N, C-alpha and C positions, 0 to 999 in steps of 0.2 A: 328455399335457401335462405343462407345468410344472402345480406343486405350488400350488395355489390356494392358499395365504400371500403366497406370494411374488409373488405376481399384485395381489393386495391392499396390499404394502407398495407397489406403483409404480403409483403416478395413474396416469401415464401409460397404461401397460399393461394398466390392470384399464380404465380408459376406452375404447382401443381394442380392450378383445375385451365388453364388458358394454354398451355405454357410459351405467352410473354412474361417478360416481367413490367410489373406496374408502367413502368415511362413508355413500354413499347407498345403497350395497350392505349395509354393513352394518347399516342401520336398515329397513330394511324386510325382512331376509330374518325378525325374529321375527314378522311380522305372515303372512310366504309359509310358512313351519315352521308354524305354527298353522294355516293353511288347509289345510296338508297331511296335517297331521296330524287332523285334522277327518271330509275325506272319506274317505281311509283309515278312519275309527269308524264314518264313512257305510256301505262298502262291506262290510267286513265285519260289522257289526248284518243287515246286508243277504238274507247270506247266512249261514246255516244248516248249512250241509254242512263248515264249519271244521274242521279235526282238530286243527288246532293252536292255542292263542294270538295274542293279535292283533301282530304283528309277529315271530313266529317262521321259521320255512325260511331258503332261502337266502335271503339279500343281494345285493342286485342290482350293480348295474356303478358306481349311483353311491349310493351305501351315506349319504351325510349329505342333512339338508336343503340344505347349503350348495353342496355338490355338488348338487344335484338347479338349485336358482337359479340356477348358477352355467349348468350346463346349457343352460337357457333361452335365458336373456340371451345365451350365443355362439351359439345357433343363428337369433336374431333378432340381434342385432348383424352376422353374419359369415353368414350364411345361407348356411351349404355344402351341400354336397351330402348322401344321410343314411352314401351308398358313403365320403365322408371324416369323418363325425363317428362312423362304428364306425369305422372308426382311431384315430381319434386320444383316442376315449371306450373303446375297446376291446373295442365289444358287435359283435353282430350287427346290421343294417341296417335288420331289420324292426325289432329291438326299439328302434330307437334312434328309429324313425318311431313307432313307437305311443306310447312315452316325452313325446317333441316334442310330438302332440297333449291328454294326457292331463294335461302341465304348463304348456299356455297355459292353457286354464280354470285352471287353479288358480295362473296369473300374471294372466289376466284376473280374478279374483275378492278376489289382493290388492293388485289397483288400485282394484280399488273399495273396497275397505276405507280404503284413504285420502282416499278422494275423487278421486281422479286422472280419469276417465273421465269423459270429455266427453257431452256430451245429447247421446242418439240422435233423439230428438221434438222442436219443438213445433207445439206444438196448441193452443197460449194465452195471452196476455199474463203470466201467471203463470208457465210454460214457461222462458219468456226470459228472468226475473229470476230464474228458483231459477239458470238459467245464466250469467246475469250479473246475480250481484247488488248490485254498486258499479260497474258500466259503466257510461262515457258516453259512450261511442262503438266500435263495433264494426268489423271491420275484414269482408270478405266475396271469398271466392277457391275457386277451383276447381281440385286438384288431378290429375293421372294418371297412370296406376303403367305400363308395359309391362307386359305380358304374353307369352305365350307364340303362337304362330299355331293360333286353334284348327282341330280338323279341320272339324266342320261348316259348313256353308254361310251359313247361317243367323247361328249364332253370328261367323261372321268377318267377316257385314256387323255387324254390332250392336255388336259390338264395334271396329269399326274407326273411325279419330277422325282427319279428318280434316285435322286441328291440327295433331297430334306426325305425322301420317303411318306409322302403324304400328295394333297391337291394343293397347287401353289397356283399364283399369279405372278411371272412375272415383266422385271422391266431392270432397263440399261443405263446406269448410272456415267458423263463424266463430269467428272467436280477437277477443283483447283488445290493446291496446295495450302491453301487457305479455308479449303473444303466446302466452296460454296456453288451449290451444284450447279454447273453450266447449258449444262443436255441431259435430256429425262430424255428415255427413248419409251412408246406407245407400252401399254401395258398385254402384255401376252400371254400365251396357257403356257406353263411349268417347266412342260419337259423341254420344250426353246432349249438350245447350248447360248453357253453366253458367244462365243465365236463368232456362227452362224448371225445372230441377232445382230452383232457389231456391224458385220458384212451386209445385212437386208439392213438396217438403222441407221446406222451410220457409218458409211461407208470411208474406213482407214484413208483411201484416196485421198479425200477431203481434207487430213489432219497436216498439217504442214509438216515434212521431213526434220526440217531441226527442230521441232517441239515433242520435250521429249515424253514419252511415252510409257507407264508405269503397269505395267500387268500382272496379273496372275497366271497359276499352269492351265486358268480357266482355257489361257487362248493358243495353247500351246499350237505351233505352223502359220504364226500370223509373221518371226521374222523371215520364215523361208517364201513368204507370198507375195510382202515387201520389204522386199530385202536394205532398199534406199532409208529405212526410216529409224531413229533413236529411240531404244527400246532399254527399259528392266524391266528384265523378266528374270525370277529365278530359275536355276537349274533343275531338271527332275532328274531323283535318285534312279539309275539304269536297274533293271529286273538281277541284273548277274553279280551288283556290287557296289559296293559302300561308298556314296563321297568322298573325294577329301577333305582334312580341316580345313581346306581354304576355300573349298568351293564351300562348303558348309556356312563360313565364315562369310561370303560374301552375300550367300543368300539369306539372313541375317542380318548384313546392312539395309540391303536392299528389301526386305520386310520391314522394316523399320520405317523405313520412307512411308510402303505404300503403304498399311497402314492407316494413312492417314486417308483414304480412300472408304475404309470400312467405317471410322468418327462422322465420315459425312453421312453416310448410311443409319448408319446411330442418332445420328441429329435428327432424319426424320421420323425414325422410329421412338422418334421420342412420344410421337402423338399414338396413342392405344389404337389407331382406325387403322392405321395403318401394321400394329403389329402384332393385334389379336386376330384372331379368325375371323375372317368378312365376314359380313351379315348380307349386306343388302343384295336385293335382287334385280335392279334398274340397268338395265344394259348400258357398258360402257361408266358409269359411272366409278367403277375404282379406278379406271384412267384419270377421271376429274380429281379421286380421292387423294393421289399418288400428285398430281402435281398440283392440288393447295397445299399437301405437306412440305413439300418440296420447298413451298416459295415462302411457309411460316418460316422455316428453316431458314432460308436467303436475308431473310429479310431480319429473323436474327442476330444473323454474322451480322448485317451489315449496322447494326443497332448497336455495337460494339463501339 
């Protein structure tokens, strides 16, 4: 591949290959390197049979921390197959696979150090304010990602989304007006309904009633079940008549504001690993991928 120095001198190319601007890459690299060295030291100390000092022996195909950081960001942004990775980085495909899984853990820990990762649970009002300390309004929506068709019949049925007409995995997003992801639910089967997910994974009773909540029609029934909450939701068209021009205009105004959550989801899906058909087979790795992608988007916003 092109030398890393040349890539970082070209902002457009750096963004296309890593999803980060050169200055964002440079600022995050020291934290990534610190986490990597800490993990290496921990691994070394756990094994008492080492014959060499830490750092000795053959150097891998990613000799520096910058190379490792670029490798994992490139994988998330472009989502190549392991055969393509092995060709580009001159290594065996099995080495590329093992390195990707290990560096994903390092990247997640790095984003945790920068406070970029979204919260995963809402079990109290305090949890909500930790995730959204200054928010006066939040935006809630579900997002689906395509996956390969499972071979197992039960998994096929569970992951088939009638809305998307394909097999998907799904997450619930709660974001702010600034498009920052404050909460990310665990990854579930694509057939689950948005409102059902919300009640199970981020119960509205933990969202303070005075916080304005922007929703789409996938959450129909929210106002009935939680009457004290401040809600902005478009009005559904009745089957037997048309909406008035006044209601249509009101719906348009609400949609212009609610679209901010779509922009937040679009920011996450700049990374091909969460927008292309997901191929990895390791259990629960799809959940880690979504968490890391959300963290990278939050970090990008924080650096503006």
